[in-house]
Structures are given as structure tokens and as C-alpha cells.
N, C-alpha and C positions, 0 to 999 in steps of 0.2 A: 416411032424413034427416038425424034425430038422429043417427045415426050416423058417418053423414059428417060433419056441424057437431064430430061430437065429435071425430074423427078430427082435422078441418082445428083445431081449437081443440089440439091434443095438437103439431100438428106445430110451429104458433106458437108455442106454451110453449118448448118444446124448443127453438128458432130461436134464441128470445130468453137462453135457458139457455146455447148456446153462446156468443154474445155476451157475455153476461157474465163466463163462463169467461174468454172471448179478452182483455176488458179485465181483469178480474184477473190474469192471466198476464201480459201486457203490463206490468201496473203491478208485479208482485214479479219483482227483480233474481235472474236466472237464473244468476248467477255468486257467486259471494263477493266483494266488496272490489273491486267494477267498477271503481273509480276509478283515474285515470292516478296510476301511485306516486311519479310524479317531477312534481308542477308546477312546480319548477322549470328542467328539462328536458324540454319535451314538446312532440309532435310532430304534429299534427293525424291521423297516419294511424297508427294501433296496432290492435293485436288482442289482447284480453286472453283468458288461456287457461287463468285459474284456473276452479276446475269439479271434476265427476269424471273422475277419474282411473282408470286402470287401477293396481292396487299388488302388490306381492308383497315381503314378507321374506324374505330368503335367509341364512337364520342358517348354515348349511353356503359360504357364497359361492361357489356353485357356477352360478350365474348366466352371468358371463365367460366360460368355458370351454362352456357346455350353449348360447351363443351366444340366450339369452334377447333381444339388442336388435333379431333378423332374426325377420322376418313366419315365424309360426310357429314359434318359438324355446320360447315356453312359453305355455299356459293362464294369463294371471292369473286370481286366486282371492277378490280383496280390491278393494273401492274406496276410494278414500279424495279427499275433499276440498281442495282444490289451494288456497289454500297454508299448510295449520295441519301442524305437525309431526307426525309419528304418534302420538306423544303424550297430543296433544291430544285431549279429547274431540269439539270441532268437524273434525277430522280424520275423525271416523268409525272412527278407528280404537284410539285410546285403550291404546297400548302402552305403560308407562310401564317394563319392565323390557329391554327389547329392545336391545343395541345391534349393529352390525355395518353390512353391506350391504341396500338395499332397493332395487326398482325400481319405479319411474312409468312408465306410458305413454297416451297419449292421441294420438287421430286430429284434423286440422284441416283446413281449407280455405283458400287466401289468399285473399283478396279480390279479386275480379276487377279493380277497377280499380287493383292495385297492379302492373301488367301494365308491363315498363318498367322498374322502380324497384328496387331492391336490397333483399332482405331481414333481416333481422336478432331472432334468437330471443335475451330476454333476459330475466335471472333477477335478482331482487332482491336473494336469499339461498339459499344450500343448504349448510345445515352438515354436513360440514364439507367431505366431497369429493364431486364432481361428474364425471361420464363422459356423457356426449349422445352419441345416436344419431338422425339422420334418414332415415328410409326403410333402413333396414338399415347405414346407412354413419353413421361415427366422423366427427365434426364437432368436437369437444374435450374437454377438459378443465378443470378449472378446482378450485384449493383457498383455500380461504377460509370460515367458517361468517358469518363477518359481511360479507362482499364482495359487491356489485353485479357481475355480467359478461354476456359478449355474445358469439356467434356469428354471421360473417355464414352466412346457408346458403341465397344466393342459386344455389348452384353444387347446388346439393344438393334444393332445392324444386321439387316437381310444380307449378307452376301451374296446371293445368288440372283435377286432379282431388284427391283425398283422400292425406295425407302423415301418416306416421306418427312421433310425436317418443318415443323412449325416453330415460329419463335412468333413471341407478344413481346413489343417491347413498349415502356410506357415512361411517357416523359412529360413532367407538369412543369418543367424550368423552375424546380423548386427552390425558393432565395434561400434553404438551407442545405442544398448540393453545389458545389464547384459548379458555378456554370460561366465563369470569367466574363466575356464582354455579350452573355446572351441576354442579358437582363439591364432591360433599359440603354440598349447602345445598337445593336445590332440584328440580325435576324438570326433568328435561333436555328439550334442543331437538333435536329430528334430523329429516333431510332439505331439503325444500324449507319455507321459513315463510317467503316473501315471494316478492311475486305475479310471475306468469312472463306475458309476453308477447312477440308480433310488432309488430315496426314497421318500415315502407319507406321507402327515403330513397334521394335521388339516387345519382348513383356520386359525385359530388362532395360533400359533406357537414358538418357541424360537426361535430366530436369531441368537444369539451367549451367551457367558457366557464367563466372568472374574473372576477368584479365587485371593484375594490376601489374604496370610494367613499371621497374625502377631504375631508371636512365643515368643513375649516380653507381650503379653497381652492372651496367649493363645486364639487365637480369630481367626474366618474364615470370610468371606467377599466375597459374590459372587455377582455381577454384572451382571445384566441377563437385553438380549435387548428380547424382545418381540414385534414380528410382529401382531399387531388386523387386523382382516377383519371387526370388527364392534367395538362400545365402547362395555363396558361389565365389569361385576365385577371378577374378577377370584381371585386364589388363587396360589402363588408359595412357594411349599415346598423343603426343600432340606434336601434329607434322606441318612445315610450310611448305603451301602447293607449289613455290616460285623457289624452294631447297635454298634459304636464307638465311635460316640455320637448323641444326642439328635437331632431330627428333629427340621427345622428352618423353617420358614413357614411367609409369607408375603401376605396380604390382598392388592389389588390394584385394583384402578379402569380402565380400559383402555381407551383411545382416537382410534380411527381410525389412523393406520400405526403402525408406532415405538415410543416404549413407552422404557423405563428405569425403573427398579426395584433392589433395594441393599437387598441382606438379608445376615443376620449378626447371628452371636453365636459363643457360649463357647464353644471350645475344651476341655474337663479337663485333663490335664497329655499327653501334645498332646507328639505323637512320632516323633519328628523329621527326615525326610529325608535328608541323607548325605550319600558320598560313602560305607560305611561303612554297614550303616544301611538305605537302600533305601523304609521307609514305604514310602506305597501310600496310599487315603482314597477315597477308593474306592466310588463315589453315583451315586442316580440317583435326576436328576430334574427333579419334577413334576408340569405341570401345569393343572389345575382345575376347571372348570366351573360345576356352577350348580353342585358341587360333583360330576362332573364325569373328567377323565381325559382323556384332550384333546391332549397332548402331553409330552414322557417321555425322557428325555434323560441322556442316560447311560456315567457319566466323569470320572474324580477324580482327585485328587488334594496334591502336597503335602507339609506339615509344614515346610518349610526353608527360613532361611533371609541371603541378600548377601549382603556386604557393604564393606568399607573401612575403615578403621582405625590405630590409631596407636596402639603398643604392649609396654608393659612397657615404659620402660625406651627414647623408640627409640626415634629418631626424622622425620622417616620415616615411614611411613606406609603399612599394609597389606592388604590383603585379608582375609575377616572373613569370613567366614559358621556358620552359627546360632551362632553368638559373638563371636567364637572362631576361633584363626589365621589358615589357611589351605595352607598349601602346595602344589601347583598343580603341579603334572608329568602326564606331558602332549604329546599329538605327534599328530602332523598333520595332519588329511582323507581328502583325497581329495574325497574320497567315488564313486570311479571310480571301474567296475569290467569289467574282459574280456568280458563277455556274454552279458550284459542288458548295457552295459557302464555305463548312468547317473543311469540308475533303477536295483534294486537289483532283481537278478532272486525268490527269494522267501521270505518267512519272517523269517525262517531259516536262513539266507543268514544272513542278516543285523542281527539278534542276535547275530549270531555266532560272525561277528566281532568284536562287542562289548564286549564278553568273553571272545576274545582273547586279547582284552585291558586291562580285570581287573587283564587277567591271567600276564600279560607281570606286571605288576605290576601299571598300569596308575589308575588314578582318573579322568582324564578326556581328552576331547580330542576336536579340534580345526576345526570345519567343515571347511574348507577351500574353501573359493567364490562360496558356491553353498547354496543354500536352500534344503533340503535335505526332502524323500520322510518321513512321519507324523510319521510312524512306525517304523521310525530309530529311533526318539526321544522317542515313548512310551515306545521301548526297553530299551535307555538308561537313563529313568525315572527306568523303573525296577529293572533294573541291576548295578543301583546307579554309572553312567558316568554323571561327568561335562560335562557342552556342552559351548564353545566359537563359538558361530552362525558367521560365517563370512560371509558379504553379496558378493553377484558376482559382480565385476566390470564388467564397459563399458571398451572399450579400445580407445575410441578418444571422447575424451571431445566436449559437445557443452550444447546448450538449453533442445534439445529434449534427450540424454543422460544424463543432471539431470534430466528429467521428469521421463523418463523411470527406472531411479533406485532411485528416492523417491517411484515411483510406486510400483515396488518390495518391498520397506523394507516398506513400510504400508503394505502390506498385509501380509508379514513372520511377522512379530510382530503379528499383527489382526488373522492369524492362530494360532501360536505357543506361546502365551502369555502365557497358562496354563501349561507348561511343566518345571516342577520345575530344570530339567536336565542344561537347561537353564542360567547361569547366567551373558551371556555376550556377548553383541551385537558388533562385530568388524566392521566397516562402510568400509573399504576402506582397500587394503594390499598392499601394498611397492608402494603407489603414481599413482600406474596405470592406465590408463585412466586419471589422471587428469595433466598429464606432455605430454597429445598428444592430438595436435601440443602444441606447445610451452612450455613453464616452471611452473611451479608449484607457478602461483602467487600471491599478495594479493586476489586479484580478488576471486581466487579460494579457498585459503586457506577461506577466510570468506564464503563460500558456505559450504564447509564442517564445519565449528564451526556452521553457521546455522543447518545443519544436525543433528549437534550432539547434539542441542538444541534439537529440532524435537524427534529426537531416547528418550531424558531425558523427554518431555514430554508424549509422545507414551508410555513410560514403563520406570515409576520412582522406579521399583524394582530391574533393574538390572545395572550394571555397562554396562557406554562406551567406545570405544577405537574408539578413529577419523581414524586412519590410523595404520596398523600393519609394522613399518616402515622397510626400509634396506636403506635411508636414512637421517638418524638422522634429521625429517621432522613431528616433531607431532605438531599440533597445541592445542587442549583442549578435554584432555583423562584424565577420570577415573584408566585407565592404562599406566605404563609408559613402552611399552616396547620395544627389536629391537630385529634384524635378524644379525647372522654369520655364514659362514660357511667357517671351515678352518680344513683343517687335520694336524694341526703340533700342537704339545703340546706346545711347548714356544710358539708359534703367540698364540696362545690359551690363555695361561696364561697371556701373556703381553694386550690381548684383555678385558678377561676381566676383570680384574685389572683395565686398563682402561676407561671400563664403569662404575665402581661401585665410582671411585674415582673420576667420573664428576656427580653421581647423587646424587644434592642436591638443596632443593629450592634454584631458583634464578638461577638457571645456564641455560648458553645459548645452552647444550651441550643435543642434542637428539630433539631438538624442532628448529621450522624454523623462519623464519622472526626474529619479535620481539618478540615471544613467549616465556614465560620462565618455569620450568621445575618447581611443586609444591611439595606437599610430596607424590605423587600418587605415589602405588606401584611400584615395579622393577621387572618383570618379562623378561624372554626372549620368545619372540615368533615366530622363528624358527632358529633351529643349526642344525649343523651336518657335518662332515667330509667328505662326499660325497653328494657333489651339482648335481641341474638335469645335467649338463654335464659333470659327474664323469665318469658317466657309469656304468659297473657292475664288486662290488666289496664289498669284506667281509666291515659289518657294523660294528661285534660285538667290536673290536679293538677301532674307534672312540669313538663310542655310547657311551663306559664306562670309557673311559678318559676324556671326555668334559665334560658329569654329573658330573664327578667326580669334576672337576672346579668348576663347574657352583655352586655346594652342599657344598664349601668351604667359601660362601658369606654368609654374615648377612642378608646382605642389601636383596638379590636375592631371592624372595618369590615361582617360580617358571619358573618351562622349557617348550616348545613344542619340543620337537624332529621330524628333519624332517624324515622320516615321519610311520604310522601305516603298510603300505604295498606299497610293489611297484605296479610302476603303468604304463602302457605302457612301455616304454624305460628309465624310470628312476625308478633307481635300489637300493634306500637306505633307504627299507622298512622292517619291523622287522618283515614282513613273505612276502613271494611271493607276485606280483598281483593274481594270483591263489588263493591266501590264502595258500596255500600249507606253510609246517614251514620248518624257514631259521634253522641249525646248528648253536651256537654259540660257543660250544668247554669248557664255563666257567669252567663248573660239572667238567671237567679232570684237572684243572689248578688249583680249587678249590671245595673239593667236597662241596657238594651243596648249590653251589651257582648258580644264574640263573641269567635273565633278571628278575625279580622281585625283587633282589637284590638292583639293579641298584637303580630301581623306585619305594623303601620302603619308606614309611613314615617316618620311623626312617632309617639312615644312616652313616656310617661311613665313614670319607673321609680321602683320605690319600693323602698328599702335596708331592708328588709324580710323577716324569713324567713314562709313563707306564711301559717304561724296561729302568732302570737303568743299564750303564754301569761302571765296577769294574774293578782295578786289583785285582792281587790275592792277598787274606790275607785284603784287604782294608776295611772298616767298612761305614755299612749300617747307615744312619740316617733318619726318615722322621717325618715328625709332625706329627700327629693324631688329627682328628677334631669330634665331635660328631655335628646331624644335627640329631633334635628332635621332629619330626612334629603328630603324632599321637597322637590320645588321651590314650595311654598306660601308666598306671603309673607304672612308675620304680623307687625301694625305692634304690637297687643298683644295681651298673652295673661293671661288671670286663669285662676287656677286654684280650683276650687271643692272640698272634701269633704263627706261624710259619713258620719255613723258610724250603722246599724240594725245589727237584730237579733234575737234570740231568746231569752226568760226561762226560766223555772223550769218555768212551766204552756205552752212553747210559744207563746207570743202574740210577735206582734211589736210591734219598738217603734221608734221613731225616736229616737234619744238626745242626736248633734252634730251641727253641721252649721258650714259659712263657708267662706269666700271668700279670695283672695288675689293680686292681680298679680304676677306673675313674670317673667322675661325669658324670650325662647326663641329663641334664635341659631343659624340655619342650619348646617347641618353640625358642629354642636358637642353634645357630652355636658359636662353638667356640673351641680353641684349649684345648685336654684335656690328652696327652702326647708325647713327643718324643721318638720314638722307633728305639732303637741301638743298633749293634751288631756286632761279627766282622763275615765276608764273609768264604768262604771256600780259601786254598791256590793256588789252582787248578780251573783251566778251567769248567767252572760250569755254567748250564744256568737255573733260580729257580724261586720261585714261594713265595713271601714272603705274607702270608694269615691273615688276621687279622679278628676279629669275637667278636661281644660284648653281653653277657649274663648275664638275669635278676639274680632276688634273688633265681629265680627258676630254674634254669640252662638252660633256654627257650633260644634259639636265638635271638635277638633282629636286630641285622643289620652284612650284610658280604661283604665283598673288601678284592680285594688283588692287590700288585702291580708283575711285574716280574723282575727280577735281571740278571743278565748276566756281568758272570767274568771273562775274558779274555784279554792275555797281547799281542800275540803275536802268528802267524800260529803256530799249531801243527808241529814239525819235520816230515818228511818223514819217517821218520826210528827212531824206538826208542825201545831201548830195557829195558823191563821188569822187568827182571831179566837175568841171564847166560842159562835160557832154555826159553823163549819167545820176538820175536818181534813185532812190528806193522809197517805193511810197510802201509803209508797212500798215497791219491792222493787227488786232486782238481778236482772237476767234471769237470770243463773247461780246464783240462788236457791233454785232450784223444786223443790218435794218429792217432784216424780213426772215421769219424761219417757219416752216411749215414740215412737219415729219408725222408717221403713222402716230411717233413716241418720241419728244424735243428730253434730251438731258443737259440742263445747263443747270448744276444747283450752286448756290452761294461758298460750298468750300473747293468749288474748281477754281475761283479768282479769275474767274473770264480766260485760262490759260487751257479751258479744253472745251471743246464743247459737239455734241454726236447728237446722230437723229439715227431710231431705229426705224430700219422699213425701207421706205419710199420718202421724196420730201426734196427740202433745197435748202442752205444758208446761204442770201442775199447780202454785199456787204455793200456799200457805198464810199467812194473815195474821189477824190477831186482832184482832179490834174493841176501842180501849181503853176501861179501866175508866170511864173520866169521861163517855162516851158511852152513855144507856141508850137498847138497844135500838127501845125502841118510842116515844123521841123521835125516832129519824131519817126526816129527811121525802126529803131528795135523796141519790142516790148517785152519782156521773156515771166512768167506766173514762176514762183518759188514757195512750196510750203511741204507741209509735214503733214500726210494724212493717212487714212486705214478705213477697212470696213468698222463698223459696229454693234454686233453677232448681239452685245446683251446676253438675254437669260437661256438664251437657245445654245450658249457655249456651254450653259454649266450640268453637266450629266447628258450632253448630247448624242451620246451612244449610249446610253439606256432610257429613252424616251419613255419609257412605259414600268420605269422600278419605283416599286412600292416605298422604297427607302429614300427618294429623293428629296431633298430639300432643297429649295430656295433663298438666300438673303439680299439684302438690295443693297450689299458693297461687293457682292461677286462679282470676279472680272479674270476668268481661268487663264494661269497659264499656258501659251503656245504649247503644242503639239500638234499630231499627226492630222486630225480633224481640222481643216480650215473652214474659213468665212467668208467667201471673198465677194466682192460689190463694184458697183461700173457705175463710176462717179463721171457726169459729163458737166465740162468747165464751159460758160458762156459768159464773153465780156458784152455788157450793151447789146446783150441778147444775139449775139450774135455767137454761135456755137465754135467752139471752137478743137476741143481732142473730146471722148472719152475714154479715162484709163481705169486699167480693170487693175483695182487691190485685193492680193490673194487670199487675206487674209486682217482680222482683229488682235495681233498679235501684245503679248507681256508676258516678259523674262527681265533677266538683268540687263538687258542692251533700253528699257527704257528706266536709263538714269534720271532723268529729269524728273519723271511721272514720281518714283520711289521719293527723290528728295521734296517733291511736292507735297508726299501723301494723301493726293488725287488718286484714283484708278492704277495703285504702283503698279509700275510696269509697264504699265500700257506705253506704245509707242505705235508711228507712222515710217511710213514709207517717203523717203525725201525724192519730192516730184517737181524737175523743172520743164516748161513749158513754154515752147517758142513760137510765139503770134505768128502764124503763116503771113506774108506780107498779103497777101489779098486781101484777107480780113481785117489787117492792119492798117490798110488804105480805106476800111470801110470805116473803121473805126476813128481813124483822122476826120474822115468827112462828119463824123456824127459830135467829135468833140469841138470842132470850129463852133459849131453851135451851143452844145451845153457842155463844159467842162467836166461833170461828173462821171465817175468813172464807175459800172455797177459790174461784182462780180459773182456771179450765181453759182455751186457747189449744188449739183442735182443727184439724186438718183430714181430715175424717171420709174413709172409705175410700170411699164412697158419695158422695161431692161432684163437684161438675160439675170444679171446676178444681183439681187433688191436685197443686198447684207450691210445697209444703212453707210455711214459715215462718219469719221471724225476728223476732227482738226485742230491741231495741235498749236499754242505759241511757243515761246521761248524757256518758255519755263517747265514746259511738260516733254514729254517726248523722249526723243534721245538726241536731237539735235535743237543746242539753242538757236533756233531759225523761227523770227514772225510770219506769219505768211506775207509775201513780198511782191510786188508789183516793184520789177526793174526797168524804168523806162532810161532808154537809151534818144541820144538826139544831138540834132546838127548845133 
């Protein structure tokens, strides 16, 4: 009986396990990227073909001759996860070297309720060439690595049984095709890299829709292309899914083939689309025949207007959004990721990228030489991120390259026309491909001019930029932009002043040949202090001061920082390549200050270098500028300021503060105040914080600069009173050092030394003759120190990445990965304490290292160690015999964390403190 009960219990348990497993399986996505790839053009009847496909590389290119597309033509040996390129980890193949032909195959069944419908196979993108067979029969070919395409497979598909789909993709990353940064830069993308799906349609169906919003007249127009299987009368209806406007309808008599119909209507009190309020009108477009719905398209549009115009009495133009000037605060987005390369791992990933852009305070992104996935633009529409859509370039100029580029551009405009987020098409970048081989000749310039004219014809609703230049070579453009990469305050200031001074109608500057400047809006379209070849360094410092310099000028109406996130070996992003956050350290210098304040629509600019050096007691003076480009109504603005910092002992001090009323005019950059005050009469490293509050005491804008008060090196011995002395030493003046690797280059000037792994620094001092050893009653050690991770920090979360590169000057910015160390302090062979440092940080807090221009941004933790009385008694006995003081900082070979050690002097790190031994005596 017990055995029967036990078996029954086991059966019941097994049954519930099966239910649980079934539930788990149902909740887990069975295919990658299951969402419909085109929320702007979606039918209800569709079937996602993403997932596991049979796969085979064809390096000898024998698949066509070997009839691999036929049943039994080839036994496929691999599996690939579609839609990830075969170079990517998510594909399961991860072959980053292979170029050429590759074959895909999978079986599918047509949904049973599709009978009587036409069936289409749709591809988001296949790089570069695709040949497609169904059940062994050729159904079509396509070229274009960024273009969506489809085939009607109704006459080839088996509606009752299994179907076999075979795709041959061919990609050599040909220099005469639009490749973007797949040539000479980052990991290539090949094969199927966007969603593949089936779609059912009626025999007469909607082929495309284009929405034309007219905010000035509160109207929307939709241009609809209908494919008719035969002549007949139909009705087209446009309905708001949220009942936000009255239904619009149009009757039309169709001819067989393609037909164009226009629907237009009024939207009462339209809600305008903007980054602040990205309102979308979701709609259903219904094709009716004989009072029956034949086709239904789910889509959306945004009511918004983009144009360029003068504002006020200015002689130059601004970019306008919804009839108001907009200050474009953007970042370059190359839209790669470590797992999927060109393909986002999932929908949340791309949404989060855009959310982070908004969190940083940005209102737009420049999608850099890539036509991205449609759902990225969808999320930009939803979240309110303007997009400059930057066409992928070819790498070698030829007639074939021109044809391939034009094909790609036409397809991009056709697919993405309805996205309100896209405000500009940027046709070329830095003249890439236009100067290889040969030069950017007049003939090539004229072709670019033709493409600008084509772009304006294809899309008269957006701004067109001919070429985003670093060689000052515009031809014909709606946006007068330029690039710079400079990591020097004074060179940056001179450069921007030069650009602004030469920005006027008729100027030769920034245009090539006989072309001249117009009144086109002036923006920066790439800038940074850390360019692609500058390794892995802190960007918090240059991001702030470079942006501040741009925002001092009324003529400049936008910028594009390089870039939103790191990409492979390029480390200048506002977040890391794996989207882990970087630590900027701003808030520790000025409470409340974040990246968002740098990119705020309202900004307070300080015309001052990021860290000015003064003699003790000198006067600080800086001109303050308002930069007001939000729609916020500010009746009264009060500027507050405060100077705080650290003295020679690392003690925090509040020095001076004040406030004054200032003007804050909309859509204006102007000087509003000159801030002056006297600085401390002693060594001081400080922050001058400035912020503006409105009449409700809400903060409108924040900014800060750093100051360093310094005359000459502090004395090795300083008597604070007749009962205390400071014994100081320079980090570079060690008596002995042994490390796995010692770092003490001449450019450090001895202000910072460090060692990797385990080892020690030893310093020898002398107890002054004025201090009797037996009268010493207190000893404290004060120093700024940290771990020293070295190149272990570079790409630490990608230890085996094929793209990782390391440079001698790398010093990665603080982020989520920590590099701890345990430092044991000893005096005259008496171990005092082991200190745990959690990291080797580098960010805006490393003010003095930035000013020193050595391991910029690096800093440590201010550490004060009081020598215990029992050890002090032992030391006093030793000092009676020998007044030598021996201080050793060591990372022991058996320490738990052997993360090296860095020691900072008074000109490096965060605090103006030399390593100091404070000796108290009676």
C-alpha cells in the first residue's frame, strides 16, 4: 500500500513539474526579437521566422553549382540564430574573419487561416546580396545591405504542408558598396541581420503610406499607394485608434496595378511632437471594398515641422522645430553592440540606449553612417529623441559605388519617411569615399550636389546636409557643420572663435571650390577631446569644458559629442560599450551637477578654463553667459555662486558665496555677469559653482569650474606651532621601490608614482633636531592613495575580444568594475595598518591630474592613519638611537587584493596634499 501511495505521489509531482515547465516555456520567448519590426507599417497577420536556421559557409562558392537550394542538395552542418550576423556572438557562429557566400535554410508552415490570401516573405536587411529560393524554386534576388525587401511567394508556397526557405547571402564588404565603418574600423556585419517574417495580404492591398503633417494649418495628409489585382471601387479610411481626430475617408476607382490616393483632414488643436512632448497619433488605415475590410495597416504619425529660419534680428539662421528655434544637444551614435554588432540583442536594448540619451540630457542623436533597425526609430519617436540619419558611405569612388549609394539612400527614405524623430538626412561623412582614389574634384562635388537635389525632391520635409566635414568642404547644405577633436582648452577656444568669426554669408570658409557659405544654421557635428586613436581615458573633463565653450556662442545652435557609448577599441563614450555606466564625479565637486546639466536646454556658461591656477590671495574673475533654449517661462532669474575646496591638509572649506539677479532671455546667448572675488591666501584646490534659480527657487541651470591656488612647493618641514610639525615628501623621492612593474615616467614630475601588482615604495625622512624623540606624543600619516590597475582595466569585461587594443597612455574612466588593493603601512619596520582601497579611479574629481596632464583624471582616497600608542612607544625607542624615519607602502605578495598602488603629491589627484607625517610633541 505504501508503495502505491509513493508511486501516486511521484506521478502527481511529475505532473506538476510538467505543468511548471510548460508555463516557463510559454513565458520564455521562443524566437529572438519576436516583436513586429515595423510598428509604423504593421498588419495583424504576420509570422516571425527568426530563430534557429540551418547554416553553412561557402568559401569555395560552390553552393549555386552544387544546387544547395534544392532538397537534398547539401547537408548543412551548422545552426545560426537569425537575425544576428554571422560575425556576432548571438548568432552562434561568431566568425569575424570570413567574407563571401553563406547559406541559410529553414522549414515553416503557413498559418491555416491564411488560405485565400497572398503570402509575402519580408526581409529587414541582408548584407549585401541575397538570393532566395522556396521549395527549390527561385523567387528573387536583392542587393543592398541596409534595405528592406519582399517577395510574393503565393505561387510557390504549399499552404497545406511544410515549406523550405533557402537564402544565399553574399558579402565581401566590397569597398564600392555602402559599408560605413565596417571597413578599417570595427567588426563587419554579414548576412541576415534584421528580422525575417511572413505576411498575409488581400489580393488588393496597401503598398505604402506617407504622412505629411501641416502644423500651420492643423492638417494631416496621407499619400497611399495601393496595389490592385484588378480594377474596382474602394474606400480608404484613416482612423485614430485613440479617437483623437475625426475619421478621414476617400473613395477611389482603382486601375489594375499601382494607384495613388491622397487622404487629408483637419486635426483640431493638434498635439505637437517634440522631445519634451513626443506625442504620436496612432492610426489604422483601412482599405474597404464592397463594405468589407480588405486590408488594415496599423501605423502612426507625429505632428511636427522642421525648417531653418532667422530668429529676431540675427543675420544667420537657426534650426526650427514647430516654428521655434531649437538648440540641438546631441551625440554620435554608431549603434554597434558587443553581442549582436549591428543588430540589437533585443527590443529593450535599443529602447534603453535612447532612454540613456535622454537621461544624459540629450535631445538628439546622429545615427552615424548606418541605416538602423526600424524599431530604433520607433523608440526614438516614442521617447522624443531627434535623429540625424547619416547614410553609410562607400570606401572607393566609382560609377558602381555611386549607383549603390543612391539605391541605399532611396530605400532608406522610402522606409523611414514617416518617423517624426528624423529631422535631417546627412548624405556623406568627412568626404569618405569621395576622395579615394584621387581628390574631391569638381566632378565629384557636382555629383554630391545632384544627390542633395535628389534628397530634397524625395523628402522636402527635412533638412539635407551634403557632407559632415572635417576638411571644411561643404558644397550645398541646409546645415553648416564642422568637426573638431582637441584636448586643450586654449586651442579649443581659439578654434571655435575662428569658426564663429568666419561663419557669415559669402565666406569661403568651410566650403570647397567656388562654393560659398549661405545663412545656413551653424552647428558642430562631431567634437571631443578623446578621438578614436586616443585610447581609453577619462572623458568627463573634456566633455564639460568643450561643451561649455560651444555654448558661449550665439551663432552656434547645436552640437554632436562623440559619442553616446564606447565602441570596440574606441573609448570616448558617455557609457561603456556594454552599456555599463561610467562615473563622472561631477556631483562630488558640485552637488546636484550631472551630465544632464551639461546638456540642459538652459545652460549657464562660464568663460574660464576648466582649472585656473592662481597665486595665493589673487582675484578670481570670470564672465558668465546665459544660454536659454527651453520653452520654460522664466520671469526672474537669480544667479547663485559658491567657492569651496580643500586645503593643504585635505580639510574641506567653504570659502566665499553670493548671489545676484541676472537676465535670462529666451533663444539668446549673452553675457549676464562678471563674477569676481578674492581667493584664499594659501594652498587651495577648489570649485567655483554657479547656478541659476527662477522665481520659484527651482534650479534652471548649473555649472562649475575649478581653481588651484599655488605658489611654490610646500616645505619638507613645516612647524604648525611649538607642538606640531609636518614632515612632507614627494611621491617620486622614494629611497627604494620594487614592484611587478614600476611606473614613474619623467612627465609625472614626481607628483605621482605607482606600481602594478605587488611590491613597495619606501621613503626615508629625518625626525627634526628640534623635536626630542621622547617628547613625541602623536604621529599621523596623511596621504592620497589608490590602487593601480594598469592595462588590466582596459576592456576588462572583454578579456578575449579580438578588437581590443591597448595603448601606453590608457587610463580608463571610473566605472562599475573595481580594481581593489590592500596597502600595508609600516614605520621603521613596525606594521601599522592595512588599508583597503576599492578602486583605481579616474574622472572629473582628479582635477589636479587633469591640470598636470599626467594620467588625466586619476585620483585617490584621502587617508589619515593615527599611529597606535603601543607602536608609537616602540618607534620612540628606535628614534632615540636613530632619527631616521622609514615609511613603507607595500602590497604584499599574499595580500587578498594585489591591485598595485598609486601615491599622489600636491599637484596630482584630487587633494592638494603631499604625503605628510604629522608629528605632535610636548
